[in-house]
C-alpha positions as CSV (number, residue, x, y, z in Angstrom):
1,M,-1.0,59.4,368.4
2,F,-2.5,58.8,364.7
3,N,-4.0,62.3,363.0
4,L,-7.2,61.1,361.8
5,D,-7.7,63.8,359.4
6,Q,-4.8,63.4,357.5
7,I,-6.0,59.4,357.3
8,Y,-9.4,59.7,357.0
9,E,-10.7,62.8,356.2
10,T,-10.3,61.7,352.1
11,Y,-13.7,59.0,352.9
12,L,-15.9,61.3,353.6
13,T,-15.4,64.0,350.7
14,S,-15.4,61.8,347.8
15,D,-16.0,58.5,346.6
16,K,-13.0,56.0,348.2
17,R,-14.4,53.2,350.5
18,F,-12.6,51.9,354.0
19,R,-11.1,48.2,352.8
20,R,-11.4,45.4,356.1
21,N,-10.8,41.7,354.6
22,G,-11.9,42.4,351.4
23,V,-15.2,44.4,352.0
24,E,-15.7,47.6,351.2
25,E,-17.4,50.5,352.8
26,R,-18.3,54.0,353.0
27,I,-16.8,55.8,356.4
28,I,-19.8,57.8,358.0
29,A,-17.5,58.9,361.3
30,Y,-14.1,58.4,363.0
31,G,-12.5,59.7,366.0
32,Y,-10.7,59.3,369.1
33,H,-11.5,56.9,372.0
34,C,-11.3,56.9,376.1
35,D,-11.2,54.7,379.1
36,G,-12.8,58.2,380.5
37,A,-9.4,59.4,381.5
38,D,-6.7,59.0,379.2
39,I,-7.4,58.3,375.1
40,V,-7.3,54.2,374.7
41,G,-6.9,54.6,370.7
42,H,-9.3,55.6,368.1
43,Y,-12.2,54.4,366.2
44,V,-13.7,54.4,362.8
45,T,-17.7,53.9,362.0
46,T,-18.7,53.0,358.7
47,E,-22.4,51.6,356.9
48,N,-22.4,48.6,359.1
49,H,-19.6,48.5,361.3
50,K,-17.9,50.6,364.5
51,L,-14.3,49.2,364.8
52,F,-12.0,50.4,367.4
53,Y,-8.7,50.7,367.2
54,D,-5.6,50.8,370.1
55,L,-3.3,54.0,370.3
56,Q,-1.2,51.3,367.6
57,G,-3.7,51.6,364.9
58,E,-4.1,47.4,365.5
59,L,-8.0,46.3,365.8
60,I,-9.3,45.8,369.1
61,R,-12.5,44.3,368.5
62,K,-15.4,45.5,365.7
63,E,-19.1,45.5,365.7
64,T,-22.0,45.7,364.3
65,L,-23.6,49.1,364.1
66,A,-26.9,48.2,365.4
67,V,-24.9,46.9,368.7
68,A,-22.5,49.8,368.8
69,N,-25.6,52.4,368.7
70,I,-27.2,50.5,371.6
71,E,-23.9,50.5,374.1
72,R,-24.1,54.4,374.0
């Protein structure tokens, strides 16, 4: 399991930007996500997207923030 604080905390406490496919954004939040019974990965919320990763750290889906907020 990933130590999310070790990987992402500096993005919240500095001017560091998260880069994905050449686009830089601030990270707003991150955490683990589950299927109702087990942790299945983690998410990273940026200024414009919510990125979902599996337990191996591979991107499984990317949502625009407007879509991510509707599905909550």
